[in-house]
C-alpha positions in Angstrom: -72.2 18.1 -166.6 -72.1 14.9 -164.6 -68.5 14.3 -165.6 -67.4 17.7 -164.4 -69.1 17.3 -161.1 -67.1 14.1 -160.7 -63.8 15.6 -161.7 -63.7 13.6 -164.9 -63.8 14.2 -168.6 -66.8 12.8 -170.5 -64.7 10.0 -171.9 -63.3 9.3 -168.4 -66.8 9.0 -166.9 -67.8 6.7 -169.7 -64.8 4.5 -169.0 -65.5 4.5 -165.3 -69.0 3.3 -166.1 -67.7 0.5 -168.3 -69.0 2.2 -171.5 -67.5 3.0 -174.8 -65.3 6.2 -174.3 -67.3 8.0 -177.0 -70.7 7.3 -175.5 -71.3 10.9 -174.3 -69.6 12.7 -177.2 -71.5 15.7 -178.7 -71.2 14.0 -182.1 -73.6 11.3 -180.9 -76.4 13.7 -180.0 -78.0 13.4 -183.5 -79.3 10.2 -185.0 -78.6 9.4 -188.7 -82.1 10.9 -189.6 -81.2 14.2 -187.9 -83.3 13.7 -184.9 -82.0 14.4 -181.4 -80.9 11.4 -179.5 -80.0 10.9 -175.8 -77.9 8.3 -174.1 -80.0 5.3 -173.2 -81.3 4.9 -169.7 -78.9 1.9 -169.4 -75.9 4.1 -170.1 -77.2 6.9 -167.8 -77.8 4.4 -165.0 -74.2 3.1 -165.3 -72.8 6.6 -165.4 -74.8 7.7 -162.4 -73.6 4.7 -160.4 -70.0 5.5 -161.4 -70.4 9.1 -160.3 -72.2 8.2 -157.1 -75.3 10.3 -158.1 -78.9 9.3 -157.9 -81.4 9.7 -160.8 -83.4 12.2 -158.7 -80.3 14.3 -158.1 -79.4 14.2 -161.8 -82.8 15.2 -163.0 -82.9 18.1 -160.5 -79.5 19.2 -161.7 -80.7 19.2 -165.3 -83.9 21.2 -164.5 -81.9 23.8 -162.6 -79.6 24.3 -165.6 -76.5 23.1 -163.7 -74.0 25.0 -161.5 -70.8 24.6 -163.4 -67.5 26.3 -163.8 -67.5 25.8 -167.5 -70.0 28.4 -169.0 -70.4 26.3 -172.2 -71.5 23.3 -170.2 -73.9 25.5 -168.2 -75.5 26.8 -171.4 -75.8 23.2 -172.6 -77.6 22.3 -169.4 -80.0 25.1 -169.8 -80.7 24.2 -173.5 -81.1 20.5 -173.0 -81.9 20.0 -169.3 -85.7 20.5 -169.3 -86.2 18.3 -172.4 -84.0 15.5 -171.2 -85.4 15.7 -167.7 -88.9 15.4 -169.1 -87.8 12.2 -171.0 -86.2 10.7 -168.0 -89.3 11.4 -165.8 -91.7 10.2 -168.4 -93.1 13.6 -169.3 -91.9 13.7 -173.0 -94.2 14.1 -175.9 -95.9 10.7 -176.6 -95.2 9.0 -179.9 -97.5 6.7 -181.8 -96.0 3.9 -179.7 -94.0 0.7 -180.1 -95.1 -3.0 -180.1 -95.3 -4.6 -176.7 -95.9 -8.1 -175.3 -95.1 -9.8 -172.0 -91.6 -11.3 -171.6 -93.1 -14.7 -170.7 -95.2 -14.6 -173.9 -92.3 -13.7 -176.1 -90.9 -17.2 -176.3 -94.1 -18.8 -177.5 -93.2 -18.3 -181.2 -94.4 -16.1 -184.0 -93.4 -12.8 -182.5 -89.8 -12.5 -184.0 -88.0 -13.2 -187.2 -84.7 -15.0 -187.2 -82.9 -11.7 -186.7 -84.8 -10.8 -183.6 -87.1 -8.2 -185.3 -90.7 -8.1 -184.3 -93.2 -9.6 -186.7 -96.9 -10.8 -186.7 -100.1 -9.2 -185.5 -100.2 -10.4 -181.9 -98.5 -7.3 -180.4 -100.2 -4.6 -178.3 -98.9 -1.0 -178.4 -97.4 1.2 -175.7 -96.7 5.0 -175.9 -93.3 6.3 -174.8 -91.8 9.7 -174.3 -90.7 11.2 -177.6 -87.0 11.3 -176.7 -87.0 7.7 -175.5 -88.6 6.4 -178.6 -85.9 8.0 -180.8 -82.9 7.3 -178.5 -81.6 4.4 -180.5 -82.6 5.7 -183.9 -84.2 2.3 -184.6 -87.6 2.0 -186.2 -87.8 -1.6 -185.2 -87.8 -1.1 -181.5 -90.2 -3.0 -179.4 -91.1 -3.3 -175.7 -91.4 -6.2 -173.3 -93.2 -6.3 -169.9 -91.1 -7.9 -167.2 -92.7 -10.8 -165.5 -90.0 -12.4 -163.3 -87.6 -11.2 -160.6 -84.2 -12.3 -161.9 -83.4 -8.7 -162.8 -84.6 -7.1 -159.6 -84.1 -4.6 -158.1 -83.3 -2.8 -161.4 -86.3 -4.3 -163.3 -89.4 -5.5 -161.4 -92.6 -7.3 -162.4 -94.7 -4.9 -164.6 -91.8 -2.7 -165.7 -91.5 -2.0 -169.4 -88.2 -2.4 -171.2 -87.6 -1.1 -174.7 -85.3 -3.2 -176.9 -83.4 -2.2 -180.1 -82.5 -5.1 -182.3 -80.4 -2.8 -184.6 -78.2 -1.4 -181.8 -74.7 -2.8 -181.3 -74.3 -5.1 -178.3 -71.3 -5.0 -176.0 -70.3 -7.0 -172.9 -71.8 -5.2 -169.9 -75.0 -4.3 -171.7 -78.4 -5.3 -170.5 -79.9 -7.4 -173.2 -82.8 -9.6 -174.3 -81.7 -13.0 -175.6 -83.6 -15.7 -177.4 -82.1 -19.2 -177.3 -82.6 -21.9 -180.0 -84.9 -23.7 -177.5 -87.3 -20.7 -177.7 -86.5 -19.3 -174.3 -86.5 -15.4 -174.1 -84.4 -13.9 -171.3 -83.7 -10.4 -170.0 -80.1 -10.5 -168.6 -76.8 -8.7 -168.5 -74.2 -9.8 -171.1 -71.3 -10.8 -168.8 -69.0 -12.5 -171.4 -69.1 -13.4 -175.0 -66.5 -15.2 -177.1 -66.3 -18.0 -179.6 -66.7 -20.7 -176.9 -69.5 -19.4 -174.6 -72.0 -16.7 -173.9 -72.4 -15.8 -170.2 -75.7 -14.1 -169.1 -75.9 -12.6 -165.6 -79.0 -11.8 -163.5 -78.9 -8.6 -161.6 -80.6 -10.5 -158.7 -77.8 -12.3 -156.8 -80.2 -15.1 -155.9 -80.0 -16.3 -159.6 -77.0 -18.0 -161.0 -75.4 -17.0 -164.3 -76.6 -18.8 -167.4 -73.9 -20.1 -169.8 -74.6 -21.1 -173.4 -72.6 -22.2 -176.4 -72.8 -19.5 -179.1 -74.7 -22.0 -181.4 -77.5 -22.1 -178.8 -78.2 -18.4 -179.0 -80.6 -17.3 -181.8 -80.2 -13.6 -181.3 -79.2 -10.9 -178.7 -80.7 -7.4 -178.6 -79.8 -4.4 -176.4 -82.2 -2.9 -173.9 -82.1 0.9 -174.5 -84.8 2.3 -172.2 -87.0 1.3 -169.3 -90.3 2.6 -167.9 -90.5 1.8 -164.2 
């Protein structure tokens, strides 16, 4: 839908947004467990920026069922639009919730295993829209509450980000990173190779952070945000 409005194919829009060309393929609309899955809000945000469309315009377009030359795409908008719009606007069916702690608290120890999966009993719980909770198909998802302003204006103090430790991470993704020194950071993965890992803040007032790969304990992808 969004691709057609922009005069692009779905893979063309994904490339323009810096995403994997298959991100919006129909084959990716079902998780391995058979549940419906949507592109993450991170992917949608990048696609909307590439298409020059605001989130409000996109949600309105979904709810209207679309106005497209391709009837099949119009039918898809009618079938999926109201459900996806509800998820994006926070009106989806609540789940039983995911674990949540503050980002500043996350580095204090005892909350993650060596692979970046949540452990221990010190977590609170937060409910999410049903589609958001299943977006990554990851039963080990958790949430962090933003406490700083290095990711402003995209993420501000008090926003909730949802992290999927099982999802693949690519350059350009927004991620949570834990260093071997115990620091937990929410950043954008700017570069990653055998010599260095470069983490960028979305706030231009903050400089990039550069680490040796051996100084990174784990990296996990941000898949959703409640703002």
